[in-house]
C-alpha positions in Angstrom: 28.7 -39.0 2.7 31.7 -37.4 1.0 33.1 -39.2 -2.1 36.9 -38.6 -2.4 36.4 -35.4 -0.5 33.5 -34.1 -2.7 30.4 -33.2 -0.7 27.8 -35.7 -1.9 24.3 -37.0 -1.2 22.2 -40.0 -2.4 18.7 -39.9 -3.8 16.9 -43.2 -4.1 14.2 -43.7 -6.7 11.4 -46.4 -7.0 10.8 -48.5 -10.1 7.9 -46.2 -11.0 10.3 -43.2 -11.0 9.3 -41.5 -7.8 11.7 -40.2 -5.2 11.7 -42.8 -2.4 12.3 -40.2 0.4 11.9 -36.5 -0.4 14.0 -35.7 2.7 17.0 -36.9 0.7 16.5 -34.1 -1.8 16.0 -31.6 1.0 19.3 -32.7 2.6 21.0 -32.4 -0.7 19.8 -28.9 -1.3 21.1 -27.8 2.1 24.4 -29.5 1.5 24.8 -27.7 -1.8 24.1 -24.3 -0.2 26.3 -24.9 2.8 29.2 -26.1 0.7 28.9 -23.4 -1.9 28.8 -25.9 -4.7 29.2 -24.4 -8.2 29.1 -27.7 -10.2 26.9 -30.7 -9.4 27.8 -34.0 -11.0 24.7 -36.2 -11.1 25.8 -39.8 -11.6 23.8 -42.9 -12.3 24.8 -46.6 -12.1 23.4 -49.1 -14.7 22.6 -52.7 -14.1 23.3 -53.6 -10.5 21.7 -56.0 -8.2 22.3 -54.1 -5.0 23.3 -50.6 -3.8 26.7 -51.6 -2.6 27.8 -52.3 -6.3 26.6 -48.8 -7.3 28.4 -47.2 -4.4 31.5 -49.0 -5.2 31.4 -47.7 -8.8 30.9 -44.1 -7.5 33.8 -44.4 -5.1 36.1 -45.6 -7.8 34.9 -43.1 -10.3 35.3 -40.1 -8.0 38.7 -41.3 -6.8 39.8 -41.1 -10.5 38.0 -37.8 -11.0 39.8 -36.2 -8.0 43.1 -37.2 -9.4 42.2 -35.9 -12.9 41.0 -32.7 -11.4 44.2 -32.1 -9.5 46.1 -31.8 -12.8 43.4 -30.0 -14.8 44.0 -26.7 -16.5 41.7 -23.8 -17.3 40.8 -23.1 -13.7 38.3 -25.9 -13.5 40.0 -27.3 -10.4 39.1 -24.0 -8.6 35.4 -24.8 -8.9 33.5 -26.3 -6.0 32.1 -29.7 -7.0 29.3 -31.7 -5.4 27.8 -35.1 -6.2 24.3 -36.4 -6.4 24.5 -40.2 -6.4 21.4 -41.8 -8.0 20.2 -45.2 -6.7 17.5 -47.0 -8.6 16.2 -50.6 -8.8 17.9 -52.2 -11.9 18.3 -55.8 -12.6 21.6 -57.1 -14.1 21.4 -58.0 -17.7 23.0 -61.5 -17.8 26.2 -60.6 -19.6 27.8 -63.9 -18.7 25.1 -65.8 -20.5 26.2 -64.1 -23.7 29.8 -65.2 -23.5 30.9 -68.5 -25.1 32.5 -71.0 -22.8 32.7 -73.7 -25.5 32.4 -74.3 -29.2 29.8 -72.2 -31.0 26.8 -74.1 -32.3 26.7 -76.7 -29.5 23.1 -77.8 -29.2 21.5 -78.4 -25.8 24.4 -76.5 -24.1 22.0 -74.5 -22.0 20.6 -76.4 -19.0 17.0 -76.0 -17.9 18.1 -74.5 -14.6 20.0 -71.7 -16.4 16.8 -70.6 -18.1 14.7 -71.0 -15.0 17.2 -68.9 -12.9 17.0 -66.1 -15.4 13.2 -66.2 -15.3 13.2 -66.1 -11.5 15.5 -63.0 -11.6 13.2 -61.3 -14.1 10.2 -62.1 -11.8 12.1 -60.5 -8.9 13.1 -57.5 -10.9 9.6 -56.8 -12.2 7.9 -57.3 -8.8 4.5 -57.5 -10.5 2.0 -60.1 -9.5 0.4 -60.6 -13.0 3.8 -60.8 -14.7 4.9 -63.3 -12.1 2.0 -65.7 -12.8 2.7 -65.6 -16.6 6.5 -66.1 -16.1 6.0 -69.0 -13.6 3.9 -70.7 -16.3 6.7 -70.1 -18.8 9.1 -71.8 -16.4 7.0 -75.0 -16.4 7.4 -75.1 -20.2 11.2 -75.0 -20.3 11.6 -78.8 -20.2 9.4 -79.2 -23.3 11.1 -76.5 -25.5 13.3 -78.8 -27.5 10.6 -81.2 -28.5 7.3 -79.4 -28.7 6.4 -76.5 -31.1 3.3 -75.7 -29.0 5.5 -75.3 -25.9 7.8 -72.9 -27.7 4.9 -70.8 -29.0 3.4 -70.5 -25.6 6.7 -69.9 -23.9 7.6 -67.0 -26.2 4.1 -65.5 -25.9 4.2 -65.7 -22.1 7.7 -64.1 -21.8 6.9 -61.4 -24.4 3.6 -60.5 -22.6 5.5 -58.6 -19.9 6.8 -56.1 -22.4 4.9 -52.9 -22.7 4.8 -51.4 -26.2 6.7 -48.2 -25.0 9.6 -50.5 -23.9 10.5 -51.0 -27.5 11.6 -48.0 -29.5 11.7 -48.6 -33.2 15.4 -47.8 -33.5 16.2 -50.1 -30.6 14.4 -53.4 -31.4 12.6 -55.0 -34.3 8.8 -55.1 -34.4 9.2 -58.8 -35.2 10.3 -59.5 -31.6 6.8 -58.5 -30.5 4.7 -59.3 -33.5 5.9 -62.6 -35.0 4.4 -65.9 -33.9 6.2 -67.2 -30.9 7.5 -70.3 -32.6 9.1 -68.2 -35.4 10.8 -65.9 -32.8 12.2 -69.0 -31.1 13.5 -70.4 -34.3 15.3 -67.2 -35.2 16.8 -66.9 -31.7 17.9 -70.5 -31.8 20.8 -69.5 -34.1 24.1 -68.4 -32.6 24.3 -64.6 -32.0 27.8 -63.7 -33.3 29.4 -60.6 -31.8 30.2 -57.7 -34.1 33.5 -58.3 -36.0 36.6 -56.3 -35.1 38.1 -54.0 -37.8 40.5 -56.8 -38.8 37.5 -59.0 -39.5 37.9 -61.3 -36.5 34.9 -62.0 -34.3 35.2 -59.6 -31.4 37.9 -61.6 -29.6 35.6 -64.5 -28.9 38.6 -66.8 -28.3 39.9 -64.6 -25.6 36.7 -64.4 -23.5 36.1 -68.1 -23.0 36.3 -68.3 -19.2 33.5 -67.0 -17.0 32.4 -67.7 -13.5 30.0 -70.5 -12.6 28.9 -73.6 -14.5 25.8 -72.1 -15.9 27.5 -68.9 -17.1 28.9 -68.7 -20.5 25.9 -70.2 -22.3 23.4 -68.5 -24.7 24.9 -66.0 -27.1 27.0 -68.2 -29.4 25.0 -71.4 -28.8 22.1 -72.8 -30.7 19.1 -74.7 -29.8 15.8 -73.9 -28.1 17.1 -73.6 -24.6 19.6 -71.1 -25.9 16.7 -69.3 -27.7 14.8 -69.2 -24.4 17.7 -67.7 -22.6 18.2 -65.1 -25.2 14.5 -64.2 -25.2 14.4 -63.8 -21.4 17.6 -61.8 -21.4 16.2 -59.6 -24.2 13.0 -59.0 -22.4 15.0 -58.2 -19.2 17.0 -55.7 -21.3 14.0 -53.8 -22.6 12.2 -53.8 -19.3 15.3 -52.3 -17.5 15.8 -49.9 -20.4 12.1 -48.8 -20.0 12.6 -48.4 -16.3 15.7 -46.3 -16.7 13.6 -44.0 -19.0 10.8 -43.8 -16.5 13.1 -42.9 -13.6 15.1 -40.4 -15.7 12.2 -38.5 -17.2 10.2 -38.8 -13.9 11.8 -38.4 -10.5 15.3 -37.5 -11.7 14.0 -34.8 -14.0 11.8 -33.4 -11.2 14.7 -33.4 -8.7 17.0 -31.6 -11.1 14.3 -29.1 -11.8 13.9 -28.5 -8.1 17.7 -28.1 -7.7 17.8 -25.5 -10.5 14.9 -23.6 -9.1 16.6 -23.4 -5.7 20.1 -22.8 -7.0 19.9 -21.5 -10.6 23.6 -20.8 -10.9 24.7 -24.4 -10.2 26.0 -26.1 -13.3 24.6 -29.6 -13.9 26.9 -32.4 -15.3 25.2 -35.7 -15.9 27.1 -39.0 -16.0 25.5 -42.4 -16.6 26.9 -45.9 -16.9 25.1 -48.6 -18.9 21.3 -48.2 -18.4 22.2 -45.2 -16.3 23.3 -43.6 -19.6 19.7 -43.9 -20.8 18.4 -42.7 -17.4 20.4 -39.4 -17.5 19.7 -38.9 -21.2 16.0 -39.2 -20.4 16.4 -36.7 -17.6 18.1 -34.3 -20.0 15.4 -34.8 -22.6 12.6 -34.3 -20.0 9.1 -35.6 -20.3 7.1 -34.7 -23.4 5.5 -31.3 -23.2 7.7 -30.1 -20.3 10.5 -27.5 -20.5 14.0 -29.0 -20.6 16.4 -28.4 -17.7 19.6 -26.5 -18.4 22.2 -29.3 -18.6 25.9 -28.2 -18.9 27.5 -31.5 -19.9 26.5 -35.1 -20.5 28.7 -38.2 -20.4 27.6 -41.7 -21.4 29.8 -44.5 -20.1 29.2 -47.7 -22.1 25.5 -46.7 -22.4 23.0 -49.4 -23.1 20.7 -48.0 -25.7 20.6 -47.8 -29.5 23.4 -46.3 -31.5 20.6 -44.5 -33.3 19.3 -42.9 -30.1 20.4 -39.4 -31.2 20.1 -40.0 -34.9 18.5 -37.9 -37.6 16.3 -40.0 -39.9 18.1 -43.2 -39.1 15.8 -45.2 -41.4 15.3 -42.4 -43.9 12.3 -40.9 -42.1 12.4 -41.5 -38.3 14.6 -39.7 -35.7 16.1 -41.4 -32.7 14.2 -41.4 -29.4 16.5 -38.8 -27.9 17.0 -36.7 -31.1 15.5 -33.6 -29.3 18.4 -33.6 -26.8 20.6 -32.6 -29.8 18.3 -30.8 -32.1 16.9 -28.6 -29.3 20.3 -28.1 -27.7 19.2 -29.4 -24.3 22.8 -29.9 -23.3 24.8 -26.7 -23.5 28.3 -28.3 -23.4 29.7 -31.4 -25.0 28.1 -34.9 -25.0 30.8 -37.6 -24.5 30.1 -41.2 -25.4 32.6 -44.0 -24.6 32.4 -47.0 -26.9 34.5 -50.1 -27.3 34.4 -53.5 -29.0 35.4 -54.8 -25.6 31.9 -54.2 -24.3 30.6 -57.8 -24.7 27.3 -57.1 -23.0 26.1 -54.2 -25.2 28.0 -55.8 -28.2 26.0 -58.9 -28.0 22.6 -57.6 -26.8 21.9 -56.0 -30.1 22.9 -58.9 -32.3 20.2 -60.8 -30.5 17.7 -58.2 -31.6 19.0 -58.5 -35.1 18.5 -62.3 -35.0 14.9 -61.6 -34.1 14.6 -59.4 -37.2 15.9 -62.3 -39.3 19.3 -60.8 -40.0 22.3 -63.1 -40.6 24.7 -60.7 -42.2 28.4 -60.3 -41.3 27.7 -56.8 -40.1 25.4 -57.9 -37.4 25.8 -55.7 -34.3 28.3 -53.3 -35.8 27.9 -49.7 -37.1 26.0 -50.8 -40.2 23.5 -52.9 -38.4 20.0 -51.3 -37.9 20.2 -52.7 -34.3 23.5 -51.8 -32.6 24.4 -50.4 -29.2 25.8 -46.9 -28.5 28.3 -48.4 -26.0 29.7 -50.6 -28.8 29.5 -48.2 -31.8 29.0 -44.7 -30.6 26.3 -42.4 -31.9 25.5 -43.3 -35.5 23.7 -41.3 -38.2 24.0 -38.2 -36.0 25.4 -35.2 -38.0 26.6 -33.6 -34.8 28.7 -36.6 -33.7 32.4 -37.1 -34.5 34.6 -40.1 -34.0 37.7 -39.9 -31.8 39.6 -41.9 -29.2 39.8 -41.7 -25.4 43.1 -39.9 -24.7 45.6 -40.3 -21.9 45.7 -38.0 -18.9 47.2 -34.7 -19.8 46.2 -34.8 -23.5 44.3 -31.8 -24.8 40.8 -32.3 -26.0 39.1 -29.8 -28.2 35.5 -30.3 -27.0 32.8 -27.8 -28.1 29.3 -27.3 -26.8 26.2 -28.9 -28.5 28.4 -31.6 -30.2 28.7 -35.3 -29.6 32.0 -37.1 -29.3 32.3 -40.9 -29.8 35.4 -41.8 -27.8 36.7 -45.2 -28.8 38.1 -46.8 -25.7 39.4 -50.1 -26.9 42.8 -49.6 -25.2 41.4 -48.5 -21.9 38.0 -50.0 -21.1 38.2 -53.8 -21.0 34.6 -54.7 -20.5 31.1 -53.2 -19.9 31.7 -52.2 -16.3 35.4 -51.1 -16.5 34.6 -47.4 -16.7 36.2 -45.9 -13.5 39.4 -45.2 -15.3 41.8 -42.2 -15.1 41.4 -41.5 -18.8 37.6 -41.5 -18.5 37.8 -39.1 -15.6 40.2 -36.8 -17.5 37.7 -36.7 -20.4 34.9 -35.7 -18.1 37.0 -33.0 -16.5 37.9 -31.7 -20.0 34.2 -31.6 -20.9 33.3 -29.7 -17.7 36.1 -27.2 -18.4 34.3 -26.1 -21.6 31.2 -25.0 -19.6 
């Protein structure tokens, strides 16, 4: 299955992180040998409901990569590139439910069916019988949420019960989300979740994103009331469950597969690229499981990654390092680490303000660089001494990337939303990073 002329192969992974069919890896190894591949790009999609969406992303990205490579300097175009396309079961975080389609603060703007639909999709994504029983019971309580405190308490407890403790990293979500009484969590989430402000003080272009698909879409983030709180809570639990799954797949089957490839072909350079939750997946693969040796990774690119902006941080709260600090401190990536970030990413830009609401924050800085809970796809890597701020440049521009450093590439003028990453400028930056290795 060539992608824009690059020899490529797919590897599917299960929700538990295992390779679905080991023959896919064997096929890939043979392809790499036969084609004389010198550089393997390992790419992971983020939140997608089906494989066709992931494949479409890969086709568009490598079409842009091929064009960027054709004009590259430094001899990088003479290398023989191959592609390992990761496919893993991820459920779409309901971005549209975080975008306002009417006046902020409208109560009862969220219909019962919108909440129930999100619960059904979470049930399908989890594919867990015990979780399904609890979430079905939560569905039955939706109609009572506006009027009964006891219903809100039980609803919150049932939805939160599907979260495992490892799904919440301390830099990524407040303990209050898990530990507060359910009624109190619902009260906090019932307030509007404002997007981070732009540099000019405006609210993230809210007026310009008022139209979305469907009648139930566009409800939740900026709305108030208990149905909005319920939708935010289900969305947030979905977020952390898929984030957890991305980590399991990355540090499990993907790590093992890359280790197998390096053992068979030690001279092949590995370049990891991840979009959305796929950014967390490839970062987890680079970090490797605890107690295991890291794989030699040559470059890492995070395209609108969906994890904390403190993920690589050093003592982000004065004492704790970010979950992936070892990737930087132990130099597990030899080349540069690129991070695209933009205020236009409404999904990541609003997911973390919801976490901040759960923590009881109401400050103007909610969701931005100064918020304890902010997304790396919105703000870049924060409180990370090795990170520098820059912009995503046009094709042909000269980057000065160096190994073992992180580059926050602000992409406001290029990337228009969370999924708009298959751009020529993005591909050019990836080629420039690879050229340093």
